[in-house]
Every structure is written in structure tokens, then in C-alpha cells.
FIMI-761274 format. One record per residue (C-alpha): residue in three letters; chain; x, y negated, z; residue number from 1. Coordinates in steps of 0.2 Angstrom, whole numbers, plus 5000, padded with zeros to 4 digits. Layout:
[r ALA; A; [X; Y; Z]; NUM]
...
! end
This chain:
[r MET; A; [4939; 5079; 4608]; 1]
[r THR; A; [4931; 5064; 4606]; 2]
[r GLY; A; [4917; 5056; 4619]; 3]
[r SER; A; [4903; 5057; 4605]; 4]
[r GLU; A; [4908; 5076; 4606]; 5]
[r MET; A; [4907; 5079; 4623]; 6]
[r PHE; A; [4890; 5069; 4624]; 7]
[r GLN; A; [4883; 5082; 4613]; 8]
[r PHE; A; [4884; 5095; 4628]; 9]
[r LYS; A; [4869; 5093; 4639]; 10]
[r ASN; A; [4874; 5100; 4658]; 11]
[r TRP; A; [4886; 5086; 4667]; 12]
[r ALA; A; [4894; 5087; 4684]; 13]
[r VAL; A; [4898; 5071; 4689]; 14]
[r VAL; A; [4912; 5072; 4705]; 15]
[r GLY; A; [4913; 5056; 4713]; 16]
[r ASP; A; [4906; 5045; 4727]; 17]
[r VAL; A; [4888; 5047; 4716]; 18]
[r LEU; A; [4876; 5042; 4732]; 19]
[r ASN; A; [4884; 5026; 4734]; 20]
[r GLU; A; [4875; 5014; 4723]; 21]
[r GLY; A; [4890; 5002; 4721]; 22]
[r LYS; A; [4903; 5015; 4715]; 23]
[r PHE; A; [4904; 5020; 4696]; 24]
[r ALA; A; [4901; 5038; 4700]; 25]
[r CYS; A; [4883; 5033; 4706]; 26]
[r SER; A; [4879; 5022; 4691]; 27]
[r ILE; A; [4887; 5035; 4678]; 28]
[r ALA; A; [4875; 5048; 4684]; 29]
[r LYS; A; [4860; 5040; 4685]; 30]
[r LYS; A; [4863; 5033; 4666]; 31]
[r LEU; A; [4866; 5050; 4661]; 32]
[r GLU; A; [4849; 5055; 4669]; 33]
[r ARG; A; [4841; 5042; 4661]; 34]
[r LYS; A; [4848; 5048; 4645]; 35]
[r ASN; A; [4839; 5066; 4648]; 36]
[r TYR; A; [4856; 5076; 4653]; 37]
[r ASN; A; [4856; 5088; 4667]; 38]
[r VAL; A; [4866; 5080; 4681]; 39]
[r PHE; A; [4874; 5090; 4694]; 40]
[r LYS; A; [4881; 5077; 4707]; 41]
[r VAL; A; [4897; 5083; 4716]; 42]
[r ASN; A; [4906; 5075; 4730]; 43]
[r PRO; A; [4921; 5085; 4740]; 44]
[r ARG; A; [4920; 5072; 4755]; 45]
[r SER; A; [4901; 5072; 4757]; 46]
[r ASP; A; [4889; 5084; 4768]; 47]
[r ASP; A; [4874; 5077; 4759]; 48]
[r PRO; A; [4862; 5088; 4756]; 49]
[r ARG; A; [4858; 5082; 4740]; 50]
[r VAL; A; [4876; 5081; 4732]; 51]
[r TYR; A; [4887; 5097; 4728]; 52]
[r LYS; A; [4902; 5100; 4739]; 53]
[r SER; A; [4911; 5112; 4726]; 54]
[r LEU; A; [4908; 5117; 4706]; 55]
[r LYS; A; [4907; 5134; 4713]; 56]
[r ASP; A; [4891; 5129; 4721]; 57]
[r ILE; A; [4881; 5124; 4707]; 58]
[r LYS; A; [4872; 5140; 4698]; 59]
[r GLU; A; [4868; 5132; 4683]; 60]
[r LYS; A; [4883; 5131; 4668]; 61]
[r ILE; A; [4891; 5116; 4667]; 62]
[r ASP; A; [4899; 5109; 4650]; 63]
[r VAL; A; [4908; 5094; 4654]; 64]
[r ILE; A; [4915; 5089; 4672]; 65]
[r ASP; A; [4916; 5069; 4673]; 66]
[r LEU; A; [4929; 5064; 4683]; 67]
[r VAL; A; [4925; 5049; 4693]; 68]
[r ILE; A; [4937; 5054; 4710]; 69]
[r SER; A; [4954; 5048; 4712]; 70]
[r PRO; A; [4968; 5060; 4704]; 71]
[r SER; A; [4972; 5068; 4719]; 72]
[r ILE; A; [4956; 5076; 4725]; 73]
[r GLY; A; [4953; 5076; 4706]; 74]
[r ILE; A; [4968; 5089; 4702]; 75]
[r GLU; A; [4959; 5101; 4712]; 76]
[r VAL; A; [4941; 5098; 4705]; 77]
[r VAL; A; [4951; 5103; 4688]; 78]
[r LYS; A; [4960; 5118; 4696]; 79]
[r GLU; A; [4941; 5125; 4703]; 80]
[r ALA; A; [4933; 5118; 4685]; 81]
[r CYS; A; [4946; 5130; 4675]; 82]
[r ALA; A; [4943; 5146; 4689]; 83]
[r LEU; A; [4927; 5145; 4684]; 84]
[r GLY; A; [4927; 5145; 4664]; 85]
[r ILE; A; [4922; 5124; 4663]; 86]
[r ASP; A; [4934; 5119; 4650]; 87]
[r LYS; A; [4928; 5100; 4645]; 88]
[r ILE; A; [4934; 5086; 4657]; 89]
[r PHE; A; [4928; 5067; 4654]; 90]
[r ILE; A; [4940; 5058; 4664]; 91]
[r GLN; A; [4933; 5039; 4669]; 92]
[r PRO; A; [4946; 5024; 4670]; 93]
[r GLY; A; [4958; 5027; 4686]; 94]
[r ALA; A; [4953; 5044; 4689]; 95]
[r GLY; A; [4968; 5052; 4676]; 96]
[r SER; A; [4986; 5057; 4680]; 97]
[r ARG; A; [5000; 5064; 4670]; 98]
[r GLU; A; [4999; 5082; 4681]; 99]
[r ILE; A; [4979; 5080; 4678]; 100]
[r LYS; A; [4981; 5080; 4659]; 101]
[r ASP; A; [4996; 5091; 4659]; 102]
[r TYR; A; [4986; 5105; 4668]; 103]
[r CYS; A; [4974; 5105; 4655]; 104]
[r LYS; A; [4985; 5105; 4641]; 105]
[r GLU; A; [4992; 5121; 4650]; 106]
[r LYS; A; [4975; 5129; 4652]; 107]
[r GLY; A; [4968; 5124; 4635]; 108]
[r VAL; A; [4956; 5112; 4643]; 109]
[r LYS; A; [4948; 5099; 4632]; 110]
[r VAL; A; [4952; 5081; 4638]; 111]
[r TYR; A; [4944; 5065; 4632]; 112]
[r GLU; A; [4949; 5046; 4644]; 113]
[r GLY; A; [4935; 5033; 4643]; 114]
[r CYS; A; [4919; 5028; 4650]; 115]
[r VAL; A; [4902; 5035; 4650]; 116]
[r LEU; A; [4893; 5017; 4656]; 117]
[r VAL; A; [4901; 5010; 4640]; 118]
[r GLU; A; [4900; 5026; 4627]; 119]
[r LEU; A; [4884; 5032; 4629]; 120]
! end
């Protein structure tokens, strides 16, 4: 699946340091919102009520997960996404790993590696 194909879907969960203005996850979430995507901000490490701690806390249907987090945490997010039936993962530079890609391939999850800030 290409990045362009993923951008056809409108419900995105951005996973990373989504409230920190100095981080890519925050910039990505804002850009998606400006382009009229439904964005759900997820940070497993945050206790801020403005973000979800996990994907399972989101009640709406998620089409695409955008990983902007270290691969060691990202693999757990990917496993949770698979358990929830989410089958599209957009992996930002630095967020991917062989383990994540192999797991997605094994589970039939569509993966695209790229940069939302560049491609959208």
C-alpha cells in the first residue's frame, strides 16, 4: 500500500509525543487536522487527559495508525492495533524495526514507511 492510498482514509491515530510542540508527532497531528482528518492522539507514556494512553481507549473506528514513537514501544502498539482489527500502519522515519515489519507481514497488516509531513 502506498502513502497516497493511506491518505484516502480519514480516521488516524497518531502515536507519539503528540502534545510536545518540539516533536514530530505533534506536527504530524496538527497537519492531519489542518487537512481535515479525524485525529486521535495517543501517547502510552502520558497521563494528560487530552490524549489516549492506548488504542483500545478510542471508541471510534481507526483506519490508520501513524507510528512516531520508538520501535520498542511501537511493537506493542502494533500488537494492540492488530488485536483491535486495525490493518494499516504508517511508519515515520526512525519508528520502524524489522520486528515491527515482520509482525505486520505475519498478521497481514499493510505497512507504509514514509513521512506524513513531506507526503501530505
